[in-house]
Every structure is written in C-alpha cells, then in structure tokens.
C-alpha positions in Angstrom: -13.7 121.4 -54.3 -14.5 117.8 -55.4 -12.3 118.2 -58.4 -9.4 119.5 -56.3 -9.8 116.5 -53.9 -9.8 114.1 -56.9 -6.6 115.6 -58.3 -4.8 115.4 -54.9 -5.9 111.7 -54.6 -4.7 110.9 -58.1 -1.3 112.6 -57.3 -1.0 110.5 -54.2 -1.7 107.3 -56.0 0.4 108.0 -59.1 3.4 109.7 -57.5 4.2 107.8 -54.4 8.0 108.5 -54.8 7.8 112.3 -55.2 10.7 114.3 -53.6 11.3 117.8 -52.4 14.7 119.5 -52.2 16.0 122.1 -49.7 16.6 125.5 -51.1 18.3 128.4 -49.4 16.9 131.9 -49.5 19.5 134.6 -50.3 19.2 135.8 -46.7 21.3 132.8 -45.7 24.5 134.7 -46.4 23.6 137.3 -43.7 22.9 134.5 -41.2 26.2 132.9 -41.9 28.2 136.1 -42.1 27.6 139.3 -40.2 24.9 138.0 -37.9 26.7 134.8 -36.9 30.2 136.2 -36.7 29.6 139.0 -34.3 32.8 141.0 -34.4 35.7 142.0 -36.7 38.4 140.3 -34.7 36.6 137.0 -34.9 36.3 137.5 -38.7 40.0 138.1 -39.1 40.7 135.1 -36.9 38.7 132.8 -39.0 40.5 133.8 -42.2 43.9 133.5 -40.6 43.0 130.0 -39.3 42.2 129.1 -42.9 45.7 130.1 -43.8 47.0 127.8 -41.0 45.0 124.9 -42.4 46.5 125.7 -45.9 50.0 124.9 -44.7 51.1 128.6 -44.9 54.4 129.5 -43.3 53.7 133.3 -43.5 50.5 135.4 -43.4 50.2 139.1 -44.0 47.3 141.2 -42.9 47.4 144.6 -44.8 45.2 147.6 -44.1 45.0 150.4 -46.6 43.3 153.8 -45.9 41.1 152.3 -43.3 40.5 155.4 -41.0 37.8 156.9 -43.1 35.1 155.5 -45.3 36.2 155.7 -49.0 36.4 153.7 -52.2 40.1 153.1 -51.7 39.7 151.3 -48.4 41.0 147.7 -48.5 41.9 144.8 -46.2 44.1 142.1 -47.8 44.9 138.8 -46.1 47.7 136.9 -47.9 49.4 133.6 -47.3 52.0 131.4 -49.0 50.0 128.2 -48.4 49.2 125.5 -50.9 46.5 127.5 -52.7 43.3 126.2 -54.3 42.5 124.8 -57.7 39.4 125.6 -59.6 37.9 122.3 -58.3 38.8 123.3 -54.7 37.0 126.6 -55.1 33.9 125.1 -56.8 33.5 121.9 -54.8 34.9 123.0 -51.4 35.3 126.7 -50.8 31.9 127.5 -52.4 30.1 124.6 -50.7 28.5 125.6 -47.4 29.4 123.4 -44.5 31.7 121.1 -46.6 33.2 118.2 -44.7 36.5 118.1 -46.4 38.4 118.9 -43.3 36.4 116.5 -41.2 37.1 113.7 -43.5 40.9 114.5 -43.5 42.0 115.5 -40.1 45.5 116.5 -41.0 47.1 118.8 -43.6 49.6 117.5 -46.1 53.2 116.5 -45.1 55.6 117.7 -43.9 53.3 120.0 -41.9 50.8 117.5 -40.6 48.8 120.2 -39.0 45.5 119.3 -37.3 42.8 121.2 -39.1 41.3 123.9 -36.9 38.5 124.9 -39.3 35.8 122.2 -39.5 32.4 123.6 -39.9 32.8 125.1 -43.4 31.4 128.5 -42.5 34.6 130.5 -41.7 34.7 131.8 -45.2 31.6 133.9 -44.5 33.7 135.9 -42.1 34.6 138.2 -45.1 31.1 139.5 -45.1 31.7 140.9 -41.6 34.7 142.9 -43.0 33.5 144.3 -46.3 30.9 144.2 -49.1 33.3 143.2 -52.0 35.7 140.3 -51.9 38.2 139.0 -54.5 39.9 135.7 -53.9 43.2 135.2 -55.7 44.7 131.7 -55.4 47.3 129.6 -57.1 48.9 126.3 -56.6 52.6 125.4 -57.1 53.4 124.5 -60.7 50.4 126.2 -62.4 50.9 129.3 -64.6 47.9 131.4 -63.6 46.1 132.9 -60.6 42.4 132.1 -60.3 40.5 135.2 -59.4 36.9 134.9 -58.0 34.7 137.9 -57.3 32.0 137.8 -54.6 29.9 140.9 -54.2 28.0 140.7 -51.0 26.2 144.0 -51.8 24.5 142.2 -54.7 23.4 139.5 -52.3 22.1 142.3 -50.1 20.0 143.7 -53.0 18.6 140.3 -53.7 17.8 139.9 -50.0 15.7 143.0 -50.1 13.7 141.5 -53.1 13.3 138.3 -51.1 11.8 140.2 -48.2 9.2 141.6 -50.7 7.9 138.1 -51.4 10.1 137.7 -54.5 11.8 134.3 -54.1 15.6 134.7 -54.5 17.8 131.7 -53.9 21.3 131.9 -52.4 22.4 129.2 -54.8 21.2 131.0 -57.9 23.6 134.0 -57.4 26.4 133.8 -60.0 29.9 134.9 -59.0 32.4 135.7 -61.8 35.9 134.5 -62.1 38.9 135.2 -64.3 42.6 134.1 -64.6 45.8 136.2 -64.3 49.2 135.2 -65.5 51.6 134.0 -62.8 54.9 132.4 -62.1 54.9 128.6 -61.8 57.0 128.9 -58.6 54.3 131.0 -56.8 51.6 129.6 -54.5 49.2 130.9 -51.9 45.9 132.7 -51.5 44.9 136.4 -51.2 41.6 137.6 -49.9 41.1 141.3 -51.0 38.2 143.0 -49.2 37.0 146.4 -50.4 34.0 148.6 -49.6 35.1 148.0 -46.0 32.2 147.9 -43.5 33.8 149.8 -40.6 36.5 152.4 -39.9 39.6 151.1 -38.1 41.6 153.1 -35.7 45.0 152.4 -34.1 43.5 151.0 -30.9 41.5 148.6 -33.1 44.8 147.4 -34.5 46.2 147.1 -31.0 43.4 144.8 -30.1 43.8 142.7 -33.2 47.5 142.4 -32.6 46.9 141.3 -29.0 44.4 138.6 -30.1 46.5 137.4 -33.0 49.5 137.0 -30.7 47.5 134.4 -28.8 46.6 132.4 -31.8 49.3 129.8 -31.4 50.0 128.2 -28.0 53.3 129.4 -26.6 54.0 125.8 -25.6 53.1 124.0 -28.9 56.0 123.3 -31.3 54.6 124.5 -34.7 57.0 123.2 -37.3 57.4 124.5 -39.9 56.6 127.8 -38.3 53.5 129.9 -38.7 54.4 133.6 -38.8 51.9 136.5 -38.9 52.7 140.2 -40.0 50.5 143.2 -39.8 50.9 146.2 -42.2 49.0 149.5 -42.3 49.8 152.6 -44.2 47.7 154.8 -41.8 49.7 154.3 -38.6 53.5 154.4 -38.2 53.5 151.8 -35.5 52.0 149.3 -37.9 54.0 149.9 -41.1 55.4 146.4 -40.9 55.0 144.5 -37.5 55.6 140.8 -36.8 53.0 139.4 -34.5 54.7 137.7 -31.6 53.3 136.2 -28.4 53.9 138.1 -25.2 56.7 136.6 -23.1 55.5 135.1 -19.9 57.4 136.9 -17.1 57.0 138.9 -13.9 54.6 136.4 -12.5 54.9 135.5 -8.8 53.8 131.8 -8.9 53.5 129.1 -11.5 52.0 125.6 -11.6 51.6 123.0 -14.3 49.6 119.8 -14.4 49.6 117.0 -16.9 48.2 113.4 -17.2 49.1 109.8 -17.6 46.9 108.0 -20.1 48.3 104.6 -19.3 47.5 105.0 -15.6 44.3 106.9 -16.4 45.2 109.7 -14.0 45.0 113.4 -14.2 47.1 115.7 -12.0 45.2 118.3 -10.0 46.4 121.2 -7.8 45.9 121.6 -4.0 47.2 124.2 -1.5 49.2 122.9 1.5 48.5 125.4 4.3 51.2 123.9 6.5 54.0 124.9 4.2 52.3 127.6 2.0 53.0 125.6 -1.2 50.8 124.6 -4.2 51.2 120.8 -4.7 49.9 118.2 -7.1 47.8 115.1 -6.5 46.5 112.4 -8.9 42.8 112.0 -9.7 40.9 110.0 -12.2 40.8 111.4 -15.8 37.6 113.4 -16.0 34.7 113.0 -18.5 36.1 115.7 -20.8 39.3 113.8 -21.2 42.9 114.5 -20.1 44.4 118.0 -20.3 47.6 120.0 -19.7 47.2 123.2 -17.8 49.7 125.9 -17.0 48.8 128.8 -14.7 50.8 131.9 -14.1 49.6 133.9 -11.1 50.4 137.6 -10.5 50.2 138.8 -6.9 50.0 142.5 -6.2 53.8 143.1 -6.4 54.1 141.0 -9.5 51.2 143.0 -11.1 53.0 146.3 -10.3 56.2 145.0 -12.0 54.3 143.8 -15.0 52.3 147.0 -15.4 55.5 149.1 -15.0 57.1 147.1 -17.8 54.1 147.4 -20.1 53.0 150.9 -19.2 50.2 150.0 -16.9 48.5 148.0 -19.6 47.1 145.3 -17.3 44.8 144.0 -20.1 47.8 141.9 -21.1 47.1 139.7 -18.1 43.8 138.3 -19.4 42.8 135.1 -17.9 42.8 131.5 -19.1 42.7 130.4 -22.8 42.0 127.0 -24.2 44.1 125.7 -27.1 43.3 122.7 -29.3 46.2 121.0 -31.0 48.2 124.2 -30.6 45.7 126.7 -31.9 43.4 128.8 -29.8 39.9 127.4 -29.4 38.3 129.9 -27.0 36.0 132.6 -28.4 37.5 135.7 -30.1 36.0 139.1 -29.5 37.2 142.7 -29.3 38.4 144.0 -26.0 35.7 146.1 -24.3 36.3 149.0 -21.9 33.0 148.2 -20.2 33.8 145.3 -17.9 30.3 143.9 -18.3 30.8 143.4 -22.0 34.2 141.6 -21.8 34.3 137.9 -22.6 34.7 135.7 -19.6 33.5 132.3 -20.5 35.0 130.6 -17.5 33.2 133.1 -15.2 36.4 134.2 -13.4 35.3 137.9 -13.1 31.8 136.9 -12.2 33.3 135.0 -9.2 35.4 137.8 -8.3 32.8 140.5 -7.8 35.2 143.4 -8.2 37.7 142.1 -5.7 35.5 141.8 -2.6 36.1 138.0 -2.3 39.3 136.1 -2.1 39.0 134.9 -5.6 41.1 135.3 -8.7 40.0 137.3 -11.7 41.1 137.5 -15.3 43.5 140.4 -14.5 45.5 138.3 -12.0 46.3 135.1 -14.0 47.5 134.0 -17.4 46.6 130.4 -18.1 46.9 128.0 -21.0 44.8 124.9 -21.3 46.0 122.4 -24.0 43.4 119.9 -25.3 43.4 117.8 -28.5 40.7 116.6 -30.8 41.8 113.0 -30.1 41.7 113.3 -26.3 38.8 115.8 -25.9 36.4 115.1 -28.7 33.3 116.5 -26.9 34.8 119.9 -26.3 33.3 121.5 -29.4 33.4 125.1 -30.7 30.0 126.7 -31.0 29.2 127.7 -34.6 29.3 131.4 -33.8 32.9 131.0 -32.3 31.8 132.9 -29.2 31.7 129.9 -26.9 31.8 126.1 -26.8 28.7 123.9 -27.1 27.2 123.7 -23.7 27.3 120.0 -23.0 28.1 118.1 -19.8 31.8 117.6 -20.7 32.3 121.3 -21.3 30.6 122.1 -17.9 32.9 119.6 -16.2 36.0 121.1 -17.9 35.1 124.6 -16.6 34.5 123.2 -13.1 37.9 121.5 -13.1 39.7 124.6 -14.3 38.1 126.6 -11.5 39.1 123.9 -9.0 42.7 124.5 -10.0 42.3 128.2 -9.4 41.1 127.4 -5.9 44.6 126.4 -4.9 45.9 129.9 -6.0 43.0 131.6 -4.2 44.0 129.8 -1.0 47.6 130.9 -1.6 46.3 134.5 -2.1 44.6 134.4 1.3 47.6 132.8 2.9 50.0 135.4 1.6 47.8 138.3 2.5 47.3 137.0 6.1 51.1 136.3 6.4 51.9 139.8 5.1 49.5 141.4 7.5 50.9 139.4 10.4 54.4 140.3 9.3 53.6 144.0 9.2 52.0 143.8 12.7 54.9 141.9 14.1 57.5 144.3 12.7 55.6 147.2 14.2 55.5 145.4 17.6 59.2 144.6 17.3 60.0 148.2 16.4 58.1 149.4 19.4 60.0 147.0 21.6 63.3 148.1 20.1 62.5 151.7 20.7 61.6 151.0 24.3 64.9 149.1 24.7 66.7 152.1 23.2 65.1 154.4 25.7 66.3 152.2 28.6 69.9 152.1 27.2 69.8 155.9 26.9 68.9 156.1 30.6 71.9 153.9 31.4 74.2 156.0 29.3 72.9 159.2 30.8 73.5 157.9 34.3 77.1 157.1 33.4 77.8 160.4 31.7 75.9 162.9 33.9 79.0 163.4 36.2 81.8 162.8 33.7 80.3 164.7 30.7 77.6 167.2 31.7 77.5 168.6 28.1 76.1 165.2 26.9 72.9 165.7 28.9 71.3 168.0 26.2 72.1 165.5 23.4 70.7 162.5 25.4 67.6 164.4 26.3 67.0 165.2 22.6 67.5 161.5 21.7 65.1 160.5 24.5 62.4 162.9 23.3 62.8 161.6 19.7 62.6 158.0 20.8 59.5 158.7 22.9 57.8 160.4 19.9 58.8 157.4 17.7 57.4 155.0 20.2 54.1 156.9 20.3 54.0 156.9 16.5 54.6 153.2 16.3 51.8 152.5 18.9 49.4 154.7 16.8 50.4 152.7 13.7 49.7 149.4 15.4 46.3 150.7 16.6 45.5 152.0 13.1 46.5 148.7 11.5 44.1 146.9 13.8 41.3 149.4 13.2 41.8 149.1 9.4 41.7 145.3 9.6 38.5 145.5 11.7 36.9 147.8 9.2 37.8 145.5 6.3 36.2 142.5 8.1 33.1 144.7 8.9 32.7 145.6 5.2 33.1 142.0 4.1 30.3 140.9 6.5 28.1 143.7 5.3 28.7 142.6 1.7 28.0 139.0 2.5 24.7 140.1 4.1 23.7 142.2 1.1 24.5 139.5 -1.4 22.6 136.8 0.5 19.5 139.0 0.3 19.3 138.1 -3.4 18.5 134.5 -2.5 15.9 135.5 0.1 14.3 138.1 -2.1 13.7 135.6 -4.9 11.9 133.3 -2.5 9.7 135.8 -0.7 8.8 137.7 -3.9 6.3 134.9 -4.9 4.9 134.7 -1.5 4.5 138.5 -1.3 2.9 138.6 -4.7 0.5 135.8 -3.7 -0.5 137.7 -0.5 -1.1 140.9 -2.4 -3.2 139.1 -5.0 -5.3 137.6 -2.1 -5.7 141.0 -0.4 -6.6 142.7 -3.7 -9.2 140.0 -4.5 -10.8 140.2 -1.0 -10.7 144.0 -1.0 -12.3 144.1 -4.4 -15.3 142.0 -3.0 -15.6 144.5 -0.1 -15.5 147.5 -2.5 -18.1 146.1 -4.8 -20.6 144.7 -2.2 -20.3 146.8 0.9 -22.7 147.6 2.5 -25.0 144.7 2.0 -26.4 142.8 5.0 -26.6 139.6 3.2 -22.8 139.5 2.9 -22.0 140.5 6.5 -20.6 137.1 7.3 -18.3 137.3 4.3 -17.3 140.8 5.2 -16.1 139.6 8.7 -14.4 136.6 7.2 -12.6 138.5 4.5 -11.6 141.3 6.8 -9.9 138.7 9.1 -8.1 137.1 6.1 -6.9 140.5 4.9 -5.6 141.3 8.4 -3.7 138.0 8.5 -2.2 138.5 5.1 -1.1 142.0 6.0 0.6 140.7 9.2 2.5 138.2 6.9 3.5 141.0 4.6 4.7 143.3 7.5 6.8 140.4 8.9 8.4 139.8 5.6 9.1 143.4 4.8 10.4 144.1 8.3 12.9 141.3 7.8 13.9 142.7 4.4 14.2 146.2 5.7 16.5 145.1 8.5 19.2 144.7 5.9 19.1 148.4 5.2 20.9 149.1 8.4 23.4 146.3 9.2 24.7 146.5 12.7 28.3 145.6 12.9 28.2 145.4 16.7 28.1 142.0 18.4 25.2 141.0 20.6 24.1 138.0 22.7 21.2 136.0 21.4 19.7 132.5 21.6 20.5 130.3 18.6 17.3 128.3 19.3 15.1 131.4 19.3 16.7 132.8 16.1 16.1 129.5 14.2 12.6 129.1 15.6 11.7 132.7 14.5 13.0 132.0 11.0 11.2 128.7 10.5 7.9 129.4 12.4 7.5 133.1 11.5 9.6 134.7 8.8 9.5 131.8 6.3 6.1 130.5 7.3 4.3 132.1 4.3 6.9 130.6 1.9 6.6 127.1 3.5 2.9 127.2 3.3 2.9 128.4 -0.3 5.4 125.6 -1.3 3.7 122.9 0.8 6.7 122.2 3.0 6.4 120.5 6.4 9.0 121.7 8.9 10.4 120.0 12.1 12.3 122.0 14.7 14.0 119.9 17.4 16.5 122.1 19.3 17.1 120.3 22.6 19.3 122.9 24.3 19.6 126.6 24.6 22.8 128.0 23.3 23.6 131.7 23.8 26.2 133.1 21.4 27.8 136.6 21.1 28.4 137.6 17.5 26.9 139.6 14.6 23.3 138.5 14.7 22.5 139.4 11.1 25.4 137.5 9.8 24.4 134.4 11.8 20.9 134.8 10.6 22.2 134.6 7.0 23.6 131.1 7.6 20.1 129.6 8.1 18.4 131.9 5.6 20.7 130.5 2.9 20.3 126.9 4.0 16.5 127.3 3.9 16.7 128.9 0.5 18.7 126.0 -0.9 16.4 123.5 0.6 13.3 125.1 -1.0 15.0 124.9 -4.4 16.0 121.2 -3.7 12.4 120.4 -2.9 10.9 121.9 -6.0 9.9 118.6 -7.7 9.3 116.6 -4.5 5.8 115.6 -3.4 6.3 115.0 0.3 8.5 118.0 1.1 10.3 118.1 4.5 12.8 120.4 6.2 14.2 119.4 9.6 16.5 121.3 12.0 17.9 119.9 15.2 20.6 120.8 17.7 22.2 119.9 21.0 25.0 120.9 23.3 28.1 118.7 23.4 31.2 118.8 25.6 32.9 121.7 23.8 30.7 122.6 20.9 27.1 123.1 19.8 26.0 120.9 16.9 23.2 121.7 14.5 21.8 119.4 11.8 19.9 120.9 9.0 18.2 118.5 6.5 15.7 118.2 3.7 14.5 115.3 1.6 15.2 117.0 -1.8 17.3 115.7 -4.6 20.4 115.6 -2.5 24.1 116.3 -3.1 26.4 114.0 -5.2 29.4 112.6 -3.3 31.8 114.4 -5.6 30.1 117.7 -4.9 30.3 117.6 -1.1 33.2 120.1 -1.0 32.7 121.7 -4.4 29.3 123.2 -3.5 30.9 125.6 -1.0 32.8 127.3 -3.8 31.6 130.7 -5.0 29.2 130.4 -7.9 29.3 126.7 -7.8 25.6 125.6 -8.2 23.5 122.7 -9.6 20.3 124.9 -9.5 21.2 127.6 -12.1 18.0 126.8 -14.1 16.0 127.6 -10.9 17.8 130.9 -10.4 20.5 129.5 -8.1 23.6 131.7 -8.2 26.1 129.6 -6.2 26.5 132.4 -3.6 24.5 131.0 -0.6 26.7 128.1 0.5 29.8 130.1 -0.1 28.6 132.7 2.4 27.5 130.0 4.8 30.9 128.4 4.8 32.7 131.7 5.2 30.5 132.9 8.0 30.7 129.7 10.0 34.5 129.6 9.5 34.7 133.2 10.9 33.2 131.7 14.1 35.9 129.1 14.1 33.2 126.6 13.3 32.8 124.0 10.6 30.1 122.9 8.1 30.1 119.6 6.2 27.8 117.5 4.2 27.0 114.1 5.8 24.7 111.2 5.1 21.1 112.3 4.8 18.9 112.0 7.8 16.1 111.0 5.3 18.1 108.0 4.1 18.3 107.5 0.3 17.1 111.0 -0.5 17.9 114.5 0.6 20.9 116.3 2.2 22.1 116.9 5.7 24.4 119.7 6.8 26.3 119.3 10.1 27.4 122.6 11.7 29.7 122.6 14.8 30.3 125.8 16.7 33.0 125.5 19.4 32.9 127.2 22.8 35.0 127.4 25.9 33.4 125.9 29.1 
C-alpha cells in the first residue's frame, strides 16, 4: 500500500502535463444510427438531404426485391451532385460530427444552396436501412469511381464483444475501399444498401412518396432544380415515378403573413366578426425572428371536394410544416394509422380533442412556415430529427403559429353559426311561403267554386298537400332546435368531464394524506386497544378519524356528482355556491397547501343556469390559483362580489406569480399554459371563458388586488332588472 502511494506521488510530481484522449466504443454506431434515427422515412430523408447539399439536380431512389427478406434486396440512392474525393471521404464523410458545412454555409456556385445538413451524423441513417453499405462517388474530371465498403454487421459483432468486457473501439474498425474505372464526364454519388433491415410494401412507398413530396417548399425557387424519382421493380405504380408536391387546391380560405425587417414588424392574423373576414395587423417581430406563414383552411365542403378528388385520402391534408431556406425542417416520421402515434409537434390535434371543440386539427389545414438560418438562428433541429430543440424561441414560435390558427377557428365558429341561422331562417321562410300559398288557394277556390266546380277537387288536393308540407316544415324547425340543444348539452357535459382532471389532480394528494392519517390512527387502535392507559388517545384518535372521514366523504361526493351531470337549469345562490366550494369542498386542499382564503360576497345573487357548469368556473379558478401559489410563502386567495345596476361583478384573486401582460388574452386559449411542469394542461381557463361566455358574461385579467404580485380575474354576469 505504501509503495503504491509512493508511485502515485512520483507520477504526480514527474508528469504534471499528462493527457487523456476520448475514445469511442464500437456501440457508438448504434447510438448514432438505428437508435437515434427512429424510422425509415427519416433515414431516407437524411440521405436525400445530403444529395441536395451536394448540388445534385437529380436524385433516384431505387428499390429492388424489397417485399421479402433475401440476399438480393437492395436500396440504391443515386445523385448527380459534385461527388467526393478520397480526402472528402477520409476527412469529412468518415469524421463524426464534422463542421465542414457549419464553416461554409452555402454550396458552390451557381447553386448557392444553404446547407441543410449540419450536425455530421446524417450519414449514419444508412444503418437504419441495411447492414451493408457501399459508397460509390466520383468528381467531374477524374477517371475512376471511389468505392468504400461499410459493413455494419461487422460493427455489430464487435459490439457484442465489447459488451463482454472486451474493449472494441469504433475508430479501430477498418473499412475497405477500391477504385472502378469511370468516364471523366461523370460525377455524383451512389449509396448502395444491401442486407436490408425491413421489408417494404406498397403502402410504405406511398408514405415515402408523400413525405418526399414535401421536402422542398412549394414557394421556394430552387434554381437549378432539385428533382426526385422513385423506382421499384416490385410494384407497377412505382416503376419510375417523379416525386412532385401536391398542388394546393380545393381549400375554402387562405391567408398569408410576412414581415418588414426595416420597420421591425411582423404581420399577424385576426378575425373581424363584424364582416366575417380574416385580416392582418402589424406586431413587433418576435423573439424567434421574422417568418412567412401561409395557411390553407378546408371547411367541411372543401374537405369533401378534396377527398372526392383524392379518393377520400384526407391524410393529404396534414397540418403545418416548417421550412428552413426552402427545405423542410420539421421532423420526418412514417404515417401512423393510430392517431395517438402520429407526429403533431405543434399540438394541433391535442387541442382539437377529436372535434369536440371549435379548434382546427391537422386534417383541416395545410400550412407552410418559411424560416431562414439568418433570421431564425435559434430554431434548431434536434439531433434525432424528430423535433426541434426545446428552447424559449421555439416555444414562442409554436405559440405564434397557434395564435394565427385562432383567426381561422373564430371563422369556423362564425361560418357554422351563420349556416345554422341560414338553415333555420330558410325553414321559417318556407313555412311562411306555404302558409301564404294556402291563403292564395282559398282565394282561388272562392273565385272558381261557382264558375268551375270541377276545380274543387284539384284545389282540395293542393290544400291537403300544402298543409302536410307546412306540418313537415314545422317538425323540421322543431327538430333543428332540439338537435342544437342536444349539441350544446353534450358540449357542457364534456366541459364538465374535462375540468374534473384539474380537480382530481388537486384532491388526490389531499385524499391520500387523509387516508394515510386514518391508517396511522387506526393502526394505533388496532395494536393497543383495549388498554386503559391509552383511553384518552383512543377518544382523541377516534374523533380525528371521524373528521378525516367526513372530509373524504365530502370530496368523494363532489367527485361522484360528475357521474350524473344534470342538463336541466335550476335556481341557486352564487354566494352560497362559492362559499360551499371555498369553506367546505376545498378546505382540505387549502389546509394541506397552507392557503389563507377570504370570502367577501356583499350581495346575494340568484341565477338560473346549469349549476354544475357554473361550479366548474370557480373550481378551475381555484385550481389555477393553487398552482400559482406553489412557491409562495404567504399564500392567499380572495373572492369578492357585489350587485351593480345591470350586472353582478365577481373578483377572484391570488398573490401567486401572476400573469404577464402579453398573456392576458392568450391564457384563455385551449392548451395554453405556463404551468405544464406542474401538471397544468391549459384546459381550465379555456372552459371558464367558454362557460362565462355562454351566460353572455365576460371574464378578463385586470391589475392584481395584491399589488405587485398575483393575478385578479374580473367576471361580469349581466341580468335584466
């Protein structure tokens, strides 16, 4: 031991400048290949993007015998780009994470393409496609093709040895290369993949075609052009197919916004309810930089036309994509039949909740967001190509895009309401016309009954038919009203059910705490009863168990009330309802969280509406306040209310972290939340705003009652004297 210590001290004294080098285990290839790039379409995309960066005008993706596992399976990706020299292969292609494209942002003239591959790991996409790879590449003016062989299955074998504690380094694996004679006028690169990992079927090629068709922005002038062809000997439809972007047509509405860098303004969309039009306003350029955005919205009739033209394939209407310098930058992944597995990085379908809300999903809109490296440097691809790096600029970009969709969502509601009113008005007009027709028949009959008795039977028949028609129209009007009432009833039920998620997350902890207390106290009774020396404890603990059980019963009764939502309206006191919530239903939660509450309702106000829906309003406000008070020491919630001349006003406040001025309207949007890390789903305030609006009321964020800190919501409910 002393000798070892002496040796270590001598090493420290004599070798102060010793160095250690990083070495990569052979398992690195799997981390950079099949594990990092999670699907086949992404892998093909990465290789095609490399062709774009190589100034290729044409790319061919060829599939041979890919429907069954066999030795003759091949995938070949060929381009007529500038090719690579031996030095390029050795010093760039085979260097992990090389910065050659980061140092030179543009490709050679006359293309001047902005490089889209930057991280130096796209080449590992080939491992996702097959175990054997040959790279054939040649530059113009040379007389031979350089052929490099990379056998991923050999890396796999070494990886197994590495797992067994035998050190195998990624950088120690040797890859062979040879030369083949070529024409000096030829140039380009071929990637030949054999021992293909997966079988491919025609629907897989359909998906690949669809994704490749979106590679280049339809609005970006790529000159010289960049053409892609797909070839497959297994399927007739893909013998030789040029990949073309889908034409944008059949949409019902369209809007486009741009920016002015000199004025530092960004256009933004708003809906004008007075004329039913989407209009543009100017705002300051956001933190993520200026963008161009084009949105094509498909209402129901437009979707029917589109689906009819494309054989009901509504997957062609597939949401909003982000392009950087003309090339797609959003994640690439295979289409999934399971809606829960589809990519939706902007959260459009999450907001939509299967069409229950008045929101727009990915199957109703095609959008193109154009950004650039120069203008938007902090919108950065994640290494796995499945998302962007989650920074504040990217979050702000997503919020801004969703704000633009809000204008179309308001248009959607406007059109639906207008259409419903139009149908009802036409039915009413039809009923009036039929009634007028009956009166005119009576006049005609009075004139003809003496001069033309034979006309009586015809007129009687017409009168009977008109009366039947009038009855049918009245039934249709009544049915239309019943249907609309049923839709509204189901929406209210859904709002109520969704809002329970917020309440459940809050009471769960309180319920668990109560159960733990009861269990602990009951355990003492079980172990020690009977024992006269503990009689005082038995009485005390029994009383505590009783109180805890009363708390649990109150909470569970409130929860169970949601199992049978009553759509009927009833009269109730707003003051009593809020008092019951704050002083009874939530008391266990407030006590557990250390929150002081103040209730100052000066007047009684009796309202007739759906009591459960109205209860949801304050349940959601309380839930939000509890989250806002999470890291506050002196926690306070205050609710006050009073009668005015023609409305009842309620103020609901807390002294939490407050609401930023720019968020005062935004927070009422569905799934807009600043408390995601605390479990906030962005549903509560959306429900609150909708339910208050259904009462013809209004909710707004005003200056906090607590001064510098906190938030105050002002609710006004109108009434007739």
